N, C-alpha and C positions, 0 to 999 in steps of 0.2 A: 558627473558634471559635464562630460562631453556630449551628453544627450541634449542638454538645454540649448547650446549654441546651434546644434544641428536642427533641433525642432524650431527654433526661432528663424533660422534661415529658410526652412521649408515653409513655415507659415508666411513669411514675407514673399516667397516665390509664389505661393498659392494665391495670396491676396493680389499680387501684381498681375497674375494671369486672369483673375476674376475682373480686375479693373479694365484690363485690355479687352476681354471678352464683352464686358458691360458697355464699353465705349463703342465697340463695333455693333453691338445689338442696338444701342441707342441711335446710332447713325442711320440704321435701316428702318427704325420705327418712326412713323410720322409724328410730328409734334402736334399736340392738341391745343387748339385755340378755343377759349370759352367766349362766345359772342352773345351779347345782350342786344336785342333789337325790338322794334315795334312789330306787332303781329300783322300789320297791314302794309309794311314797307317792302315793295318788290325789289328795289335796288339793294337792300340789305341781303335778301335771298340770293341775288346775283353775285354779290361780293363773297358770300359764303361758298357758292359754287366755284368761284374763281380760286379760293383757297384750297378747296378739295381737289380741283383739277391740277393744283401745283403741289400736291403731296401732303397737305395738312389734314389732320383729323379735326373736325369742328363740332363742338357741342353748342347748340343754340338754346337760348331761353328768351321767350317772348315776354316783353314787359311793357306796361302802359306808362310806367314812371321812369323813363330814360334819363331825365334830368337829374334825378336823385342818384342814379348809378354814377353819372359823370361827376357830380358834386362830391359824393362820398369818396371818390378816388382822386380828387384834386385836379381834374382836367379843367384847365382854364376855359371860361365861357367863350372867348374869342377863337378857341381851337376846336370847338365841338362840331360834330357832324351828326349823322342819323343813327349810327350804331357804334357800340363800344366793345372791343375785345380785350382779352387778357391772355398772355402767354409768356412763359419764362420770366415772370416777375415784372413784365412791362405791360403798359396799356397800349392798345392799338385803336386809334380813334378815326373813324371814317374809312374812305376808300383807298387804303394803303395797298399798293401792289405786293403780291406774294414775294417777289424777288427782293424788295426792300425789307420785308419782314424776315426773310431768310438771312439777309446780310446782318440785320440787327441781332438775331440769335447766334450767328457765327462770331461776330465781333464783340458782343456783350459790352457795349459802352455804358458808362455811368450816366444814364439818362432815365427819365421816368417812363418814356414811351415815344411812339410816333403818332403823328396826326396829319391828316389831309383835311383841313378845315373846309366847311361848306360841302358842296357836292359837285366838283368839277366834271363837266361833260368830257368823256374820254378816259376817265379813271376806271379801274375795274369795278364792274357793277353799274357803271354810268355810261356805258358805251352808247354812241349815237352820232348823228351828224354834227359837224362844227365842233370837233374836239378842241378843248382848251389846253394850253400849257398849264402845268401846275407843279407845285413843290410838295414834297413830303418833308415835314418838319420833325426834327428831333426835339423833344420837349425835355428841358433840363429839370432836375429835381426841384429847383427854385421857381420854375414856371417860365424861364426864358426859353428862347427857341433858336435853332440854327437849321439851315437847310441840310437835310440828310440826303435827298436825291431830287433832281429836277427832271421833269418829264415834259418834253416839248409836245406841242400839238401834233397830231398824226400828219405825216406828209401827204397821205392820200387825201386828207381833207383840204390841205392847202393847195394841192395840185388841182382839185376840182373847183376851187373858188374862181369866180369870175369878177373882173373889175366892173364896177357900175359907174 
């Protein structure tokens, strides 16, 4: 009878050690984002590169029917952009910065996903002159939104502007 409590204690210790090792290994392993995109969209490719440069593993699938991907996953029409990703049980719609995605995965809020509607100049993958301020929206499971992060227009763009 003394063997059973000892075996149970050893089993618990071994499982605890595996969980700790598993968490450490998971922290070092890049998170995989599955991205659906148009085969002809250059800004989608640039956003994928942005994710890879920030430690994500990205699997892409070119699709001609992007609207069906968005509709099947409940992404409201007013929040749609050019590409759709999925990671950690969340959707990622549009040009969401990697830092905001990392925060989402760390905090694990009860939301359906993140969206940057449209294609704001200055967002990852949409770099260029005249960068715009934009918000990353957290999309609630019921379709409502709240601001997850705000990104001001780049200062270098504002500094280069001339009054007319």
